[in-house]
C-alpha positions as protocol buffer text, in pm:
chain_id: "A"
residue {
  index: 1
  type: UNK
  ca { x: 1595 y: 1008 z: -2604 }
}
residue {
  index: 2
  type: UNK
  ca { x: 1599 y: 1045 z: -2983 }
}
residue {
  index: 3
  type: UNK
  ca { x: 1613 y: 1358 z: -3201 }
}
residue {
  index: 4
  type: UNK
  ca { x: 1264 y: 1457 z: -3309 }
}
residue {
  index: 5
  type: UNK
  ca { x: 1368 y: 1555 z: -3650 }
}
residue {
  index: 6
  type: UNK
  ca { x: 1598 y: 1249 z: -3759 }
}
residue {
  index: 7
  type: UNK
  ca { x: 1561 y: 995 z: -3468 }
}
residue {
  index: 8
  type: UNK
  ca { x: 1942 y: 986 z: -3395 }
}
residue {
  index: 9
  type: UNK
  ca { x: 2056 y: 999 z: -3038 }
}
residue {
  index: 10
  type: UNK
  ca { x: 2047 y: 1349 z: -2877 }
}
residue {
  index: 11
  type: UNK
  ca { x: 2344 y: 1547 z: -2795 }
}
residue {
  index: 12
  type: UNK
  ca { x: 2355 y: 1712 z: -2463 }
}
residue {
  index: 13
  type: UNK
  ca { x: 2467 y: 2050 z: -2633 }
}
residue {
  index: 14
  type: UNK
  ca { x: 2168 y: 2067 z: -2855 }
}
residue {
  index: 15
  type: UNK
  ca { x: 1902 y: 1868 z: -2651 }
}
residue {
  index: 16
  type: UNK
  ca { x: 1645 y: 1763 z: -2748 }
}
residue {
  index: 17
  type: UNK
  ca { x: 1803 y: 1756 z: -3095 }
}
residue {
  index: 18
  type: UNK
  ca { x: 2127 y: 1560 z: -3209 }
}
residue {
  index: 19
  type: UNK
  ca { x: 2286 y: 1858 z: -3389 }
}
residue {
  index: 20
  type: UNK
  ca { x: 2261 y: 2237 z: -3470 }
}
residue {
  index: 21
  type: UNK
  ca { x: 2133 y: 2131 z: -3815 }
}
residue {
  index: 22
  type: UNK
  ca { x: 1832 y: 1949 z: -3663 }
}
residue {
  index: 23
  type: UNK
  ca { x: 1772 y: 2243 z: -3424 }
}
residue {
  index: 24
  type: UNK
  ca { x: 1778 y: 2483 z: -3711 }
}
residue {
  index: 25
  type: UNK
  ca { x: 1527 y: 2244 z: -3914 }
}
residue {
  index: 26
  type: UNK
  ca { x: 1306 y: 2248 z: -3616 }
}
residue {
  index: 27
  type: UNK
  ca { x: 1327 y: 2650 z: -3586 }
}
residue {
  index: 28
  type: UNK
  ca { x: 1234 y: 2675 z: -3950 }
}
residue {
  index: 29
  type: UNK
  ca { x: 936 y: 2464 z: -3914 }
}
residue {
  index: 30
  type: UNK
  ca { x: 813 y: 2688 z: -3642 }
}
residue {
  index: 31
  type: UNK
  ca { x: 889 y: 3006 z: -3827 }
}
residue {
  index: 32
  type: UNK
  ca { x: 717 y: 2860 z: -4152 }
}
residue {
  index: 33
  type: UNK
  ca { x: 413 y: 2778 z: -3965 }
}
residue {
  index: 34
  type: UNK
  ca { x: 443 y: 2391 z: -4002 }
}
residue {
  index: 35
  type: UNK
  ca { x: 361 y: 2363 z: -3628 }
}
residue {
  index: 36
  type: UNK
  ca { x: 20 y: 2492 z: -3614 }
}
residue {
  index: 37
  type: UNK
  ca { x: -310 y: 2385 z: -3461 }
}
residue {
  index: 38
  type: UNK
  ca { x: -637 y: 2437 z: -3701 }
}
residue {
  index: 39
  type: UNK
  ca { x: -894 y: 2632 z: -3548 }
}
residue {
  index: 40
  type: UNK
  ca { x: -1274 y: 2551 z: -3560 }
}
residue {
  index: 41
  type: UNK
  ca { x: -1368 y: 2903 z: -3443 }
}
residue {
  index: 42
  type: UNK
  ca { x: -1623 y: 3040 z: -3680 }
}
residue {
  index: 43
  type: UNK
  ca { x: -1483 y: 3389 z: -3635 }
}
residue {
  index: 44
  type: UNK
  ca { x: -1136 y: 3264 z: -3749 }
}
residue {
  index: 45
  type: UNK
  ca { x: -1286 y: 3080 z: -4053 }
}
residue {
  index: 46
  type: UNK
  ca { x: -1479 y: 3393 z: -4141 }
}
residue {
  index: 47
  type: UNK
  ca { x: -1177 y: 3602 z: -4135 }
}
residue {
  index: 48
  type: UNK
  ca { x: -986 y: 3373 z: -4345 }
}
residue {
  index: 49
  type: UNK
  ca { x: -1262 y: 3350 z: -4599 }
}
residue {
  index: 50
  type: UNK
  ca { x: -1280 y: 3734 z: -4610 }
}
residue {
  index: 51
  type: UNK
  ca { x: -908 y: 3762 z: -4665 }
}
residue {
  index: 52
  type: UNK
  ca { x: -907 y: 3514 z: -4941 }
}
residue {
  index: 53
  type: UNK
  ca { x: -1197 y: 3701 z: -5113 }
}
residue {
  index: 54
  type: UNK
  ca { x: -1004 y: 4035 z: -5074 }
}
residue {
  index: 55
  type: UNK
  ca { x: -663 y: 3885 z: -5215 }
}
residue {
  index: 56
  type: UNK
  ca { x: -878 y: 3773 z: -5510 }
}
residue {
  index: 57
  type: UNK
  ca { x: -1010 y: 4102 z: -5590 }
}
residue {
  index: 58
  type: UNK
  ca { x: -675 y: 4289 z: -5595 }
}
residue {
  index: 59
  type: UNK
  ca { x: -509 y: 4328 z: -5928 }
}
residue {
  index: 60
  type: UNK
  ca { x: -198 y: 4129 z: -5972 }
}
């Protein structure tokens, strides 16, 4: 099995990653929202549009 971040061989200690660094890179992607599934739900889209309008109205 290869590391999903850098494709090197995995280390049993950090499985499925090869190192702590790659495990941390993956965690940062999760926390930063890089792993997300777009929604086609009209309610979600409406909420996002309203939030964007409200953010534009606020003085900077």
